[in-house]
C-alpha positions as CSV (number, residue, x, y, z in Angstrom):
1,M,8.0,15.9,17.2
2,P,9.0,15.8,13.5
3,K,7.1,13.7,11.0
4,M,9.2,10.6,10.3
5,G,7.5,8.9,7.4
6,E,4.3,7.1,6.6
7,S,2.4,5.4,9.4
8,V,4.6,6.8,12.1
9,F,2.3,8.7,14.5
10,E,4.4,8.8,17.7
11,A,7.9,8.3,19.1
12,T,9.4,7.5,22.5
13,I,11.9,9.9,24.1
14,T,14.8,7.7,25.0
15,K,17.4,10.3,26.1
16,W,17.7,14.0,26.5
17,L,21.2,15.1,25.2
18,K,20.8,18.6,26.7
19,K,19.4,19.5,30.1
20,E,17.5,22.6,31.1
21,G,19.7,25.7,31.2
22,D,22.1,24.4,28.5
23,K,23.0,26.5,25.5
24,V,22.1,24.9,22.2
25,A,23.2,25.8,18.7
26,A,21.1,25.6,15.6
27,D,21.1,22.0,14.2
28,E,22.7,20.7,17.4
29,S,21.2,17.4,18.6
30,I,19.0,17.9,21.7
31,V,17.1,14.6,22.2
32,E,17.1,11.0,21.1
33,I,13.9,9.4,20.1
34,A,12.8,5.9,19.0
35,T,9.9,4.6,16.9
36,D,9.1,1.1,15.7
37,K,11.1,1.9,12.6
38,V,14.2,3.9,13.5
39,D,16.1,5.6,16.3
40,S,17.0,9.2,15.7
41,E,18.7,12.3,17.1
42,I,16.6,15.4,16.8
43,P,18.4,18.7,16.3
44,S,17.3,22.1,17.4
45,T,15.9,24.5,14.8
46,V,17.2,27.5,16.6
47,E,20.1,28.8,18.7
48,G,19.4,29.7,22.3
49,T,19.0,28.3,25.8
50,L,17.0,25.2,26.6
51,V,14.4,26.5,29.1
52,K,12.1,23.6,29.6
53,C,11.9,20.0,28.5
54,L,8.2,19.3,28.0
55,F,8.5,15.6,28.2
56,H,10.5,13.0,30.3
57,E,12.6,10.2,29.1
58,G,10.3,7.2,28.4
59,D,7.4,9.5,27.4
60,I,5.5,8.8,24.2
61,V,5.0,11.9,22.1
62,Q,2.6,12.4,19.2
63,V,4.0,13.7,15.9
64,G,3.6,17.5,15.7
65,K,3.8,18.1,19.5
66,A,6.4,20.6,20.8
67,L,9.2,18.9,22.7
68,A,10.9,21.8,24.4
69,V,10.9,25.5,25.2
70,I,13.9,27.4,24.0
71,S,14.9,31.0,24.8
72,T,16.3,32.9,21.8
73,I,18.0,36.3,21.4
74,T,16.5,38.5,18.7
75,N,18.5,41.0,16.5
76,D,17.7,43.9,18.8
77,G,19.0,42.1,21.8
78,T,15.7,41.3,23.4
79,E,15.0,37.8,24.6
80,T,12.0,35.8,23.4
81,V,10.8,32.5,24.8
82,K,9.3,30.1,22.2
83,S,7.9,26.6,22.2
84,T,9.7,24.8,19.4
85,V,9.3,21.6,17.6
86,V,12.8,20.2,18.0
87,A,13.2,19.9,15.0
88,V,11.3,19.6,11.7
89,S,14.6,19.2,9.9
90,Q,15.8,15.7,9.0
91,P,16.6,13.4,11.9
92,V,19.8,11.4,12.0
93,S,19.1,7.6,11.8
94,Q,21.0,5.4,14.2
95,Q,19.1,2.1,14.0
96,H,16.6,0.6,11.7
97,K,13.7,-1.8,11.6
98,S,12.4,-2.7,8.3
99,T,9.1,-4.1,9.7
100,P,6.2,-2.2,8.1
101,P,3.1,-1.4,10.0
102,V,0.4,-4.1,9.9
103,A,-1.7,-3.4,6.8
104,F,-5.4,-3.1,7.1
105,N,-8.0,-1.9,4.7
106,S,-7.6,1.9,4.3
107,T,-11.4,2.4,5.0
108,V,-11.0,1.2,8.6
109,K,-11.7,4.0,11.0
110,E,-9.6,4.7,14.1
111,A,-11.1,2.7,17.0
112,K,-13.0,4.7,19.5
113,I,-11.2,3.1,22.4
114,T,-10.6,4.8,25.7
115,G,-9.4,3.5,29.0
116,T,-6.6,3.6,31.6
117,K,-3.9,2.3,29.2
118,F,-2.4,4.5,26.4
119,L,-3.1,2.9,23.0
120,S,-1.3,4.0,19.9
121,P,-3.3,4.6,16.7
122,L,-1.8,1.4,15.2
123,V,-2.9,-0.7,18.2
124,K,-6.3,0.9,18.1
125,N,-6.7,0.0,14.4
126,I,-5.7,-3.6,15.0
127,A,-8.1,-3.9,17.9
128,N,-10.9,-2.3,15.8
129,A,-10.3,-4.6,12.9
130,E,-10.2,-7.7,15.1
131,G,-13.2,-6.7,17.2
132,I,-11.3,-6.4,20.4
133,T,-12.9,-4.3,23.1
134,I,-11.2,-2.0,25.5
135,T,-12.1,-4.3,28.4
136,E,-10.6,-7.2,26.7
137,L,-7.4,-5.3,26.0
138,E,-6.9,-4.1,29.5
139,L,-7.8,-7.5,31.2
140,K,-6.2,-10.0,28.8
141,V,-3.3,-8.3,26.9
142,M,-0.1,-7.9,28.9
143,G,1.8,-4.8,27.7
144,T,5.5,-5.2,27.4
145,G,6.2,-1.6,26.2
146,M,7.4,1.4,28.2
147,G,5.2,1.7,31.4
148,G,3.2,-1.4,30.5
149,R,2.1,0.0,27.2
150,I,0.5,-2.4,24.8
151,T,2.6,-2.7,21.7
152,K,1.9,-4.0,18.2
153,K,3.8,-7.2,19.1
154,D,1.7,-7.7,22.2
155,I,-1.6,-7.5,20.4
156,L,-0.4,-9.7,17.5
157,S,0.8,-12.3,20.0
158,Y,-2.6,-12.3,21.7
159,L,-4.6,-12.7,18.5
160,P,-3.9,-16.5,18.0
161,N,-5.0,-17.2,21.5
162,K,-8.1,-15.1,21.1
163,N,-9.1,-16.7,17.8
164,G,-8.1,-20.2,18.8
165,S,-5.7,-20.7,16.0
166,S,-2.5,-19.1,14.5
167,S,-2.9,-16.8,11.6
168,S,-0.4,-17.1,8.8
169,N,0.5,-13.4,8.9
170,R,1.2,-13.0,12.6
171,V,4.3,-13.3,14.8
172,V,4.7,-16.6,16.7
173,S,3.3,-16.5,20.2
174,E,5.8,-16.2,23.0
175,H,4.4,-19.5,24.4
176,H,5.7,-21.5,21.4
177,K,9.4,-20.7,21.9
178,P,11.6,-23.8,22.3
179,A,13.4,-24.2,25.6
180,V,17.1,-23.3,25.4
181,S,19.6,-24.9,27.8
182,V,22.6,-22.8,29.0
183,G,25.7,-24.7,29.8
184,A,28.7,-23.9,32.0
185,G,30.9,-21.3,30.2
186,D,28.2,-20.3,27.8
187,E,28.1,-16.5,27.2
188,I,24.7,-14.8,27.2
189,I,24.6,-11.8,24.9
190,E,21.6,-9.5,25.1
191,M,20.3,-8.5,21.7
192,D,20.5,-4.8,20.9
193,R,17.3,-3.0,19.9
194,M,18.2,-3.2,16.2
195,R,18.8,-6.9,16.3
196,K,15.5,-7.5,18.1
197,L,13.7,-5.5,15.4
198,I,15.4,-7.4,12.6
199,S,14.6,-10.7,14.3
200,D,10.9,-9.8,14.6
201,H,10.7,-8.7,11.0
202,M,12.4,-11.9,9.6
203,I,10.0,-14.1,11.6
204,M,7.0,-12.0,10.5
205,S,8.1,-12.2,6.9
206,K,8.3,-16.0,6.9
207,H,4.9,-16.3,8.5
208,T,3.4,-13.8,6.0
209,S,4.8,-14.9,2.7
210,A,5.0,-18.3,1.1
211,H,8.7,-18.1,0.1
212,V,10.0,-19.7,-3.1
213,T,13.5,-19.1,-4.5
214,S,14.6,-19.5,-8.1
215,F,18.2,-19.5,-9.3
216,V,19.9,-18.5,-12.5
217,E,23.5,-18.3,-13.5
218,A,24.6,-15.3,-15.6
219,D,27.7,-14.7,-17.7
220,V,28.7,-11.1,-16.6
221,T,32.0,-11.0,-18.5
222,N,30.9,-7.9,-20.5
223,I,30.0,-6.0,-17.4
224,V,33.3,-7.0,-15.7
225,M,35.3,-5.9,-18.7
226,W,33.3,-2.7,-19.2
227,R,33.7,-1.6,-15.6
228,E,37.4,-2.4,-15.6
229,K,37.8,-0.2,-18.7
230,M,35.6,2.6,-17.4
231,K,36.2,2.8,-13.6
232,N,39.3,5.1,-13.6
233,S,37.9,7.6,-16.1
234,F,34.5,7.5,-14.3
235,E,36.1,8.3,-10.9
236,A,38.2,11.1,-12.5
237,Q,35.2,12.6,-14.2
238,E,32.4,12.1,-11.7
239,G,34.3,11.9,-8.4
240,E,32.6,8.6,-7.6
241,K,33.8,4.9,-7.5
242,L,32.0,2.8,-10.0
243,T,30.8,-0.4,-8.3
244,F,28.6,-3.2,-9.6
245,T,25.6,-2.3,-7.4
246,P,24.3,0.6,-9.6
247,I,24.7,-1.6,-12.7
248,F,22.6,-4.3,-11.0
249,I,19.9,-1.7,-9.9
250,E,19.7,-0.3,-13.4
251,V,19.1,-3.7,-14.9
252,I,16.6,-4.7,-12.2
253,A,14.6,-1.5,-12.8
254,K,14.4,-2.3,-16.5
255,A,13.2,-5.8,-15.8
256,I,10.5,-4.6,-13.4
257,K,9.2,-2.3,-16.2
258,E,8.7,-5.5,-18.3
259,F,7.3,-7.5,-15.3
260,P,5.3,-5.0,-13.3
261,M,3.5,-7.7,-11.2
262,I,6.8,-8.2,-9.4
263,N,6.5,-4.6,-8.1
264,V,3.4,-5.2,-5.9
265,S,2.3,-5.6,-2.3
266,V,-0.5,-7.7,-0.7
267,D,-3.3,-6.1,1.4
268,G,-5.6,-8.9,2.5
269,N,-7.2,-10.2,-0.7
270,K,-6.1,-7.2,-2.7
271,I,-2.9,-6.7,-4.7
272,I,-1.5,-3.2,-4.7
273,K,0.4,-2.6,-8.0
274,H,2.9,0.1,-7.4
275,K,3.5,2.9,-9.9
276,N,6.9,3.8,-8.6
277,I,9.9,1.5,-8.7
278,N,11.7,2.0,-5.4
279,I,14.6,-0.3,-5.0
280,G,16.1,-1.1,-1.6
281,M,19.7,-2.1,-1.3
282,A,20.6,-4.2,1.8
283,T,23.6,-2.7,3.5
284,A,25.7,-4.3,6.2
285,L,26.7,-2.0,9.1
286,P,30.0,-2.1,11.0
287,S,28.0,-3.5,14.0
288,G,27.0,-6.5,11.9
289,N,23.4,-5.4,11.7
290,L,21.6,-4.7,8.5
291,I,19.8,-1.6,7.1
292,V,18.0,-1.2,3.7
293,P,18.2,2.4,2.3
294,V,15.8,2.9,-0.7
295,I,16.4,4.5,-4.0
296,K,13.1,6.1,-4.9
297,N,12.1,6.0,-8.6
298,A,15.2,4.1,-9.5
299,D,14.2,3.8,-13.1
300,T,14.4,7.5,-13.6
301,Y,18.2,7.8,-12.9
302,S,21.1,7.5,-15.3
303,L,23.9,5.2,-14.4
304,V,25.9,8.2,-13.1
305,G,22.9,9.2,-11.0
306,L,22.4,5.7,-9.6
307,T,26.1,5.5,-8.7
308,K,26.0,8.8,-6.8
309,K,22.9,7.8,-5.0
310,V,24.1,4.3,-4.2
311,N,27.5,5.6,-2.8
312,D,25.8,8.4,-0.8
313,L,23.2,6.1,0.8
314,A,25.8,3.4,1.5
315,N,28.3,5.9,3.1
316,R,25.6,7.5,5.3
317,A,24.2,4.1,6.3
318,R,27.6,3.1,7.6
319,N,27.9,6.4,9.4
320,E,24.3,6.2,10.9
321,Q,23.2,9.3,9.1
322,L,20.2,8.1,7.1
323,T,16.8,9.8,7.6
324,P,13.7,7.7,8.3
325,D,12.2,8.5,4.9
326,E,15.3,7.0,3.2
327,I,14.6,3.5,4.6
328,Q,10.9,3.4,3.8
329,G,8.8,2.9,0.7
330,G,10.7,0.2,-1.0
331,T,8.9,-1.9,-3.6
332,Y,11.7,-4.4,-4.4
333,T,15.0,-5.2,-2.7
334,L,18.5,-6.2,-3.9
335,T,21.0,-7.8,-1.6
336,N,24.6,-8.6,-2.5
337,V,25.8,-11.8,-0.8
338,G,28.8,-11.9,-3.0
339,T,30.3,-9.2,-0.8
340,F,31.0,-12.0,1.7
341,G,32.3,-14.4,-0.9
342,N,29.0,-16.4,-1.1
343,I,28.0,-17.8,-4.4
344,M,24.2,-17.6,-3.8
345,G,21.6,-17.3,-1.0
346,T,17.9,-17.6,-0.2
347,P,17.0,-14.1,0.9
348,I,14.0,-13.3,3.1
349,I,11.4,-10.9,1.6
350,S,11.3,-7.4,3.1
351,Q,7.6,-6.9,3.9
352,P,5.3,-5.7,2.5
353,Q,7.2,-6.3,-0.8
354,V,6.8,-9.6,-2.6
355,A,10.3,-10.3,-4.0
356,I,14.0,-9.9,-3.3
357,M,17.1,-10.7,-5.4
358,A,20.4,-11.8,-4.1
359,V,23.5,-11.6,-6.3
360,G,26.5,-13.8,-5.6
361,V,30.2,-13.5,-6.0
362,I,31.6,-13.1,-9.5
363,K,34.0,-15.9,-10.3
364,K,36.0,-16.9,-13.4
365,K,35.0,-20.3,-14.9
366,P,35.9,-22.2,-18.1
367,A,33.0,-22.1,-20.4
368,V,32.0,-23.3,-23.9
369,I,31.9,-20.2,-26.2
370,E,29.9,-20.5,-29.5
371,T,31.6,-18.8,-32.4
372,E,31.1,-18.7,-36.2
373,Q,34.1,-21.0,-36.5
374,G,32.6,-23.5,-34.0
375,D,32.6,-24.0,-30.2
376,T,35.7,-23.2,-28.1
377,I,36.7,-23.2,-24.5
378,G,37.3,-19.8,-22.8
379,I,37.5,-18.1,-19.4
380,R,34.3,-16.2,-18.5
381,H,33.0,-14.4,-15.4
382,F,29.9,-16.0,-13.9
383,M,27.5,-15.0,-11.1
384,Y,24.4,-16.7,-9.6
385,L,21.2,-14.7,-9.1
386,S,18.8,-15.9,-6.4
387,H,15.2,-14.7,-6.6
388,S,12.9,-15.2,-3.5
389,Y,9.3,-14.3,-4.1
390,D,5.9,-14.6,-2.4
391,H,4.1,-17.5,-4.0
392,R,0.7,-16.1,-2.8
393,V,0.8,-13.7,-5.7
394,V,4.0,-14.5,-7.7
395,D,3.8,-17.9,-9.4
396,G,6.9,-19.9,-10.5
397,A,6.5,-18.8,-14.1
398,L,6.6,-15.1,-13.2
399,G,9.3,-15.4,-10.6
400,G,11.5,-17.5,-12.8
401,Q,10.9,-15.4,-15.9
402,F,11.8,-12.3,-14.0
403,V,15.2,-13.5,-12.7
404,K,16.0,-15.0,-16.2
405,R,15.3,-11.6,-17.7
406,V,17.6,-9.9,-15.3
407,A,20.3,-12.4,-16.2
408,D,19.7,-11.8,-19.9
409,L,20.0,-8.1,-19.5
410,L,23.3,-8.5,-17.6
411,E,24.7,-10.8,-20.3
412,Q,23.6,-8.4,-23.0
413,W,25.4,-5.4,-21.5
414,D,26.8,-3.2,-24.3
415,I,30.6,-3.2,-23.7
416,K,30.8,-0.1,-26.0
417,R,28.3,2.0,-24.1
418,S,29.2,5.2,-22.3
419,Y,28.2,6.0,-18.8
């Protein structure tokens, strides 16, 4: 089982794509797996014959365990049988959940819990931190996972009942769902796995962070004119389409350098100030679902580099080809609601980040233009910026100053600059 990013210790086998006796090629997908973050197809590292599947569909496998036995043919024609990790190469992402693991103090040791139920390292850590015994888990927590396994959601739903009150950073208990009436002719649509994961994450984020949103209008005429002037030569020279997204990311990264307390996470009563600026870009999928690939160290890229990275991640996101590592580790997120013709939005923070910015549609408006000869009326391009931030650690002054600085940097774009 390949390593699939931070805090991912295991995965569930959802489907074997090859059966015992089948021929397999190197890099050919053999098995589908699922974690709480991503669904993936795992390719073989070798060419040969699948001799033995070491686990069944529905089994939970620890990272590093061999998944299958493959018979390979050596150069001298002799056959060797080898147990292989299928595969340590990069998995192909199919679905995404942006929900991060529940954060606990890094000094917490893994709980020494044993019993009849399988418990993942994450569930053990939560139980250990909350003082829940193995007896209490087995008798009082109903597992909804594969084979009755206790999941993170199960134990988090149990905690408010255990403690007698709801905690602000836990998912709402199943018992508090409002009743829904179904009328004649209503269609019932089962959520797919990805939609369920997004739903859980959005609820968790609202219960974790005290959301506040500030709005600023920016005159982006210089950017619109510069892009219009440069886009054809840029595509001819670089082989890439020049969109507004890399421009926005470049500006946001510059603003984060000036306001580093936007680039933080909360761990209990501690604030984690991140060294790296890793900007996620929310991307709509053809299915209507959402995925957030991350540009690591965004401040180190040139505009050309950002454009190539943005286009590559967006294309592979739409074709379900992202790796798990490419959707993790974000420290700030950008979402473009203008893509759908919206002028502004109030985005929900992607945990464990503390802020997210939405950019609206760019529209022409009449505006007062100050000149040396006096004020005049002209046509300018305007866009709204919406900045949602976690009021636990980001006050209105910081949240407002940051989005205003982003707007200022957009308005000050040098129309004479090169790429």
